[in-house]
C-alpha positions as CSV (number, residue, x, y, z in Angstrom):
1,I,11.1,48.5,148.0
2,A,12.7,47.3,145.2
3,Y,13.9,49.6,142.7
4,F,14.7,48.3,138.8
5,K,16.2,50.6,135.7
6,D,16.6,49.8,131.8
7,S,14.3,47.2,130.1
8,V,12.1,46.0,132.8
9,V,9.4,43.6,132.5
10,V,7.0,43.0,135.0
11,S,4.8,39.4,134.1
12,D,1.9,38.9,136.1
13,T,-1.1,36.3,135.4
14,N,-3.4,39.6,134.4
15,F,-0.7,41.3,132.5
16,T,2.8,42.2,130.8
17,L,4.6,45.3,132.1
18,F,7.6,47.0,130.2
19,T,9.1,50.3,131.5
20,D,12.2,52.5,131.4
21,T,12.2,52.9,135.5
22,L,10.2,51.0,138.2
23,K,9.3,51.2,141.9
24,F,8.0,48.1,143.6
25,D,6.7,47.5,146.9
26,T,7.2,44.2,148.0
27,R,4.8,44.3,150.8
28,R,1.8,46.1,149.1
29,Q,2.1,44.3,145.5
30,I,2.1,48.0,144.0
31,A,4.5,49.2,140.9
32,Y,5.2,52.7,140.6
33,F,5.9,53.4,137.5
34,E,8.6,56.3,136.4
35,G,9.2,56.7,132.8
36,P,7.7,55.1,129.6
37,T,5.3,52.3,130.2
38,L,3.2,49.8,128.5
39,I,1.0,47.9,129.9
40,E,-0.5,45.0,127.8
41,Q,-3.5,43.4,129.4
42,D,-5.2,40.3,127.2
43,S,-6.6,42.6,124.0
44,A,-6.1,45.7,125.9
45,K,-2.6,48.1,126.0
46,I,-1.9,51.0,128.0
47,Y,0.9,53.5,127.7
48,C,1.8,56.4,130.3
49,E,4.9,58.0,131.8
50,D,3.8,58.0,135.0
51,G,1.1,56.1,137.9
52,F,0.8,52.9,139.8
53,Y,-0.5,49.4,139.3
54,D,-2.0,47.9,142.4
55,I,-1.9,44.0,141.6
56,R,-4.1,43.0,144.9
57,K,-6.6,45.3,144.2
58,K,-6.2,45.2,140.4
59,R,-6.6,49.0,140.5
60,A,-4.6,51.3,138.7
61,E,-3.9,54.8,137.6
62,F,-1.8,56.3,134.7
63,I,-0.8,59.6,134.1
64,Q,1.3,62.2,132.0
65,N,0.5,61.2,128.3
66,A,-2.0,58.5,129.0
67,Q,-3.3,56.3,126.3
68,Y,-5.7,53.1,126.2
69,V,-6.1,51.2,122.9
70,K,-8.5,47.9,122.7
71,G,-9.1,46.8,119.0
72,T,-10.4,50.0,117.6
73,H,-11.3,51.6,120.8
74,E,-9.0,54.2,121.5
75,A,-8.4,56.6,124.9
76,V,-6.4,59.3,125.9
77,A,-7.0,61.9,128.9
78,K,-4.9,63.5,131.7
79,K,-5.6,61.0,134.0
80,I,-6.8,57.5,133.0
81,S,-8.0,55.1,136.3
82,Y,-8.5,51.3,135.8
83,D,-10.7,49.0,138.3
84,G,-10.1,45.6,137.7
85,N,-13.2,44.8,140.3
86,K,-15.7,46.8,138.9
87,K,-14.4,46.1,135.0
88,E,-14.8,50.1,135.4
89,I,-12.1,53.0,132.9
90,L,-12.3,56.0,134.3
91,L,-10.7,59.1,132.1
92,V,-10.2,62.7,133.8
93,G,-9.4,65.7,131.9
94,D,-9.6,66.5,127.9
95,A,-10.8,62.8,127.7
96,S,-11.8,61.3,124.6
97,S,-12.8,57.9,123.3
98,K,-13.2,57.1,120.1
99,D,-13.4,53.6,118.0
100,S,-14.7,53.2,114.2
101,I,-18.8,53.7,115.2
102,K,-18.4,56.3,118.0
103,L,-16.7,59.3,119.3
104,A,-17.1,60.7,123.2
105,M,-15.6,63.6,124.7
106,A,-16.1,65.6,128.2
107,D,-14.0,66.5,131.1
108,T,-14.9,63.3,132.8
109,I,-15.8,59.6,130.9
110,R,-16.3,56.7,133.0
111,Y,-16.8,53.6,130.9
112,E,-18.0,49.9,132.2
113,T,-16.6,47.2,130.1
114,E,-19.3,44.4,130.7
115,T,-22.4,46.4,130.5
116,E,-21.0,49.1,128.0
117,V,-22.5,51.9,129.6
118,T,-20.7,55.3,129.0
119,Y,-21.2,58.3,131.3
120,L,-20.0,61.8,130.0
121,A,-19.8,65.1,132.2
122,G,-18.4,68.6,132.0
123,R,-19.0,69.7,127.9
124,A,-20.1,66.2,126.8
125,H,-20.2,65.2,123.2
126,Y,-21.3,62.1,122.0
127,Q,-21.2,60.7,118.6
128,D,-22.0,57.9,116.1
129,K,-22.9,57.1,112.4
130,K,-26.4,57.7,113.3
131,Q,-26.3,61.2,115.7
132,S,-24.8,63.8,117.8
133,I,-25.4,64.5,121.4
134,D,-24.6,67.6,123.0
135,S,-25.5,68.0,126.7
136,E,-23.5,68.9,130.5
137,R,-24.1,65.5,131.0
138,I,-24.8,61.9,128.9
139,R,-25.7,58.8,130.1
140,Y,-25.2,56.1,126.8
141,N,-25.7,52.8,126.6
142,R,-23.9,51.2,123.6
143,K,-26.0,47.6,123.5
144,T,-29.4,49.9,123.9
145,E,-28.9,53.0,122.2
146,A,-30.6,54.2,124.8
147,F,-29.1,57.6,126.3
148,F,-30.0,60.4,129.0
149,T,-29.1,63.7,129.2
150,S,-28.7,66.1,132.3
151,G,-28.2,70.0,131.1
152,R,-29.1,71.8,128.3
153,A,-29.2,69.0,125.5
154,R,-29.2,69.2,121.3
155,I,-29.7,66.1,119.7
156,V,-29.1,66.2,115.5
157,D,-30.4,63.2,113.9
158,Y,-30.4,64.5,110.3
159,P,-32.9,66.3,109.2
160,Q,-34.4,66.5,112.8
161,V,-32.9,68.4,115.5
162,M,-33.8,68.6,119.0
163,E,-33.5,70.8,121.9
164,A,-34.3,70.6,125.5
165,D,-33.4,70.7,129.4
166,E,-33.6,67.2,130.0
167,I,-34.1,64.2,127.4
168,D,-34.7,60.6,128.0
169,F,-34.5,57.8,125.5
170,D,-34.7,54.1,125.4
171,G,-33.3,53.2,122.0
172,V,-36.7,53.5,120.3
173,T,-39.5,56.2,122.3
174,G,-38.2,59.0,124.2
175,I,-39.3,62.0,126.5
176,A,-37.9,65.3,126.3
177,S,-38.9,68.0,129.0
178,G,-38.0,72.0,129.4
179,N,-37.7,74.4,126.9
180,V,-37.9,71.6,124.0
181,T,-38.0,73.1,120.2
182,W,-38.1,70.3,117.5
183,T,-37.1,71.3,114.0
184,D,-37.1,69.0,111.0
185,T,-34.8,70.6,108.5
186,L,-36.3,69.1,105.4
187,E,-39.7,70.1,105.7
188,K,-38.9,73.0,107.5
189,V,-41.1,72.6,110.5
190,T,-40.6,73.4,113.8
191,L,-42.7,72.5,117.2
192,V,-41.8,74.3,120.7
193,S,-43.6,73.1,123.8
194,Q,-42.6,71.9,127.5
195,F,-42.8,68.4,127.0
196,A,-42.5,66.4,124.0
197,N,-43.1,62.2,123.7
198,Y,-41.6,60.7,120.3
199,N,-41.1,57.6,119.2
200,K,-37.7,57.3,116.4
201,E,-39.3,54.3,114.3
202,E,-42.5,55.4,113.5
203,D,-41.2,59.3,112.9
204,Y,-44.0,60.6,115.6
205,I,-43.9,63.1,117.8
206,K,-46.5,64.7,120.3
207,A,-45.7,68.3,121.8
208,S,-47.7,69.3,125.0
209,G,-47.1,71.6,128.3
210,G,-47.5,75.1,128.5
211,R,-49.2,76.3,124.9
212,P,-47.3,73.8,122.4
213,M,-46.4,76.1,119.0
214,L,-46.2,74.7,115.4
215,I,-44.3,77.0,113.1
């Protein structure tokens, strides 16, 4: 175990680390940061004041004022974990992630950097320039704009508002199920049903199940 103090720099082929205080396990190749730390990796930067980086396993955990920045993408949480093998970032505790297009907030956010799929769990909120989604759990694909919600969900895509127990949308067509309410706030029209199939491009919706009601 080696200890370093004051203006510490660690250089590796995958990253460069700047910190105030560092403990390094030379046998296991794990760096423990115990003070203000900045890690630069490609175009990404991570700041924290406590945590570790496992060089061999390409796995890291950042806590205490943890922040992640890559281009216009910014993320904060009580704890940020990074898995270089899975290309995955995990934010835990009052997590938020935003860029110039979207905003995501939840108790836990998991982001797959290669697939660009985001998983939100616990008081999940997702918003972009087109719509906002609120549910207990949300899975969102940024490439296809497809999403899936679990738990009572509310989607606002002005002038339309939809609420349901579960919504599965592939980017063009969607299926809402369980106590569905769809409202066009501009036309002042509401549909109530157990199921709803809709096509966003054609502005088409079909209500079914139970006894569908048009208001």
